[in-house]
FIDO-484125 format. One line per 8 residues: number of its first residue (from 1); their letters; for each residue x, y, z of N, C-alpha, C. Coordinates in steps of 0.001 Angstrom, whole numbers. Atoms other than C-alpha are relative to their C-alpha. Layout:
REM residues N
NUM	A	X Y Z X Y Z X Y Z | ... $
***
This chain:
REM residues 86
1	MRPGCSRD	1178 -601 -12 129277 80683 49744 -1130 -384 -1226 | 997 400 950 125966 80277 47827 -1 1158 -1190 | 24 -1019 1164 125566 81935 44335 -1173 1138 517 | 982 -1040 -250 123503 85267 44704 -25 516 1396 | 89 -343 -1292 124151 85627 48474 1422 697 105 | -1054 -837 -393 126605 88303 49804 344 -252 1319 | -479 145 -1319 128647 88289 52979 -1003 819 1103 | 829 -1094 -635 126382 91221 54239 -1381 -356 250 $
9	EPVLGRLL	1397 472 -347 123106 89436 54148 -493 -204 1284 | 361 414 -1459 122942 88190 57634 68 1196 858 | -190 -1348 -624 124104 91546 58957 -1194 781 -416 | 1212 -815 482 121372 93342 56895 -1206 -483 388 | 1211 470 -601 118798 91049 57988 -296 412 1389 | 152 -309 -1373 119547 91673 61637 -226 1507 138 | 355 -1531 -220 119598 95520 61166 -1305 311 -405 | 1220 -389 274 116440 95471 59368 -1330 -750 720 $
17	GVGPRRPP	1018 687 -858 114693 93216 61996 -621 -1232 -612 | 484 1364 617 114238 90121 59846 708 -1018 710 | -610 1150 -692 114667 86860 61385 -690 -333 1163 | 703 290 -1313 113668 85075 64504 199 895 1127 | -55 -927 -1192 112872 87240 67305 -1178 -82 908 | 1334 5 -834 110625 87006 70193 -631 1292 325 | 750 -1130 -135 107922 89523 70466 128 441 1482 | -74 -484 -1313 108180 91906 73580 -1303 -452 843 $
25	APGGRTGG	1100 392 -963 105971 91030 76605 -1061 1070 -142 | 1028 -1091 1 102693 92914 76615 107 797 1214 | -181 -951 -1215 102868 95876 78940 1415 256 313 | -1186 -210 -476 106416 96080 79079 651 -1288 617 | -846 1225 -743 108962 93896 81199 -702 -427 1095 | 745 571 -1290 107610 91615 83752 991 -680 751 | -1189 619 -827 109638 90155 86516 -52 547 1334 | -102 -513 -1453 110582 90723 90042 -683 -1004 865 $
33	QKPKLGPR	507 672 -802 109416 89173 93052 -1589 495 414 | 1337 -193 -269 105568 88856 93840 -155 575 1476 | 294 -572 -1435 104230 90913 96901 -349 -1184 1042 | 266 990 -1029 104141 88744 100035 -1449 175 612 | 1370 -234 -526 100907 90291 101140 -792 751 -1007 | 1022 -731 897 97867 91311 99133 -545 1107 597 | 585 -1207 -485 95850 94630 99666 -956 -475 1311 | 942 342 -1122 93297 92785 101898 739 -321 1304 $
41	QIQLAREM	-845 436 -1110 96026 91143 104130 704 1139 501 | -398 -1165 -521 97614 94517 104298 -865 801 950 | 863 -631 -718 94495 95974 105565 -262 -768 1364 | 232 689 -1152 93937 93153 108063 1100 193 1018 | -1295 -29 -675 97544 93435 109290 -74 1443 737 | 50 -1218 -641 96930 97152 109958 -1017 56 1144 | 1271 21 -976 93638 96636 111733 525 -634 1270 | -345 774 -1171 95163 93922 114015 1279 840 602 $
49	YDSGDYTV	-1162 -825 -682 98336 96304 114706 -703 1032 820 | 710 -1183 -720 95967 99384 115563 -902 -578 1146 | 713 499 -1162 93806 97230 117854 947 -89 1354 | -835 291 -1025 96753 96658 119990 9 -1271 933 | -114 1315 -660 95887 93027 120877 928 -788 -506 | -929 986 682 98523 91568 118606 1463 756 -66 | -1350 -495 274 102261 91995 118529 340 -176 -1458 | -470 103 1414 104061 92424 115165 343 -1463 -146 $
57	QQIADEFG	-602 1284 132 105545 88916 115651 -1313 -915 -91 | 1220 767 232 102033 87479 116068 -792 321 -1336 | 405 -371 1177 100839 89325 113117 718 -709 -1167 | -847 448 1093 103835 88189 110951 -213 -1702 -12 | 272 1547 -1 103287 84420 112182 -1409 -273 -616 | 1463 102 427 99533 84730 111294 201 51 -1727 | 14 -93 1632 100349 85732 107522 1273 -817 -566 | -956 608 486 103472 83555 107266 1112 793 -634 $
65	VTRPTIYR	-993 -997 362 105955 86492 106796 909 436 1112 | -730 -443 -1082 108711 88138 108706 -458 1169 578 | 486 -1296 -584 108400 90977 111026 555 1374 -928 | -315 -1102 957 110320 93320 108552 -912 152 -1066 | 962 -83 1166 107772 92529 105965 -1144 662 640 | 1182 -603 -757 105020 93542 108435 200 1443 190 | -256 -1473 -160 106884 96838 109330 45 769 -1527 | -177 -565 1358 107549 97547 105593 -1389 517 -535 $
73	HLDKALPQ	1204 -444 525 103856 97355 104721 -811 905 911 | 538 -858 -843 102662 99169 107846 443 1344 -432 | -613 -1307 271 105065 101902 106872 -767 691 -1266 | 732 -505 1223 103489 102110 103435 -1186 338 173 | 1349 -144 -27 100018 102026 104640 -142 1365 964 | 146 -994 -1017 100856 104799 107419 -412 1272 -620 | 357 -1373 577 100904 107930 105032 -1490 -39 -542 | 1375 10 365 97479 106888 103725 -924 302 1174 $
81	QAADTP	900 -84 -1309 96133 106608 107295 166 1514 481 | -214 -1231 -414 97745 109861 108174 -711 1097 -852 | 680 -1006 902 96167 111715 105182 -1415 -84 245 | 1459 136 -334 92661 110405 106312 -155 831 1239 | 325 -406 -1518 92953 111660 109901 196 1548 -167 | -98 -1428 52 92176 115488 110187 922 681 938 $
***
């Protein structure tokens, strides 16, 4: 050991927050998968579905996603549509 250093210095440094540490990401944790469809695409998919001219498979092919993804986004948009209708 070096003169003037105690065994507890590294531990105390960590407890006091001294030493190399990465700052937290701004706005909290980031991560997870990005949404497959943006708000405009969801709106277009809803309009295509409501028109009755397109099947869910055709809409999915148009946006390059799977049918469950289309259904998932249509289900999320459904309460907004129901709230708008008297």
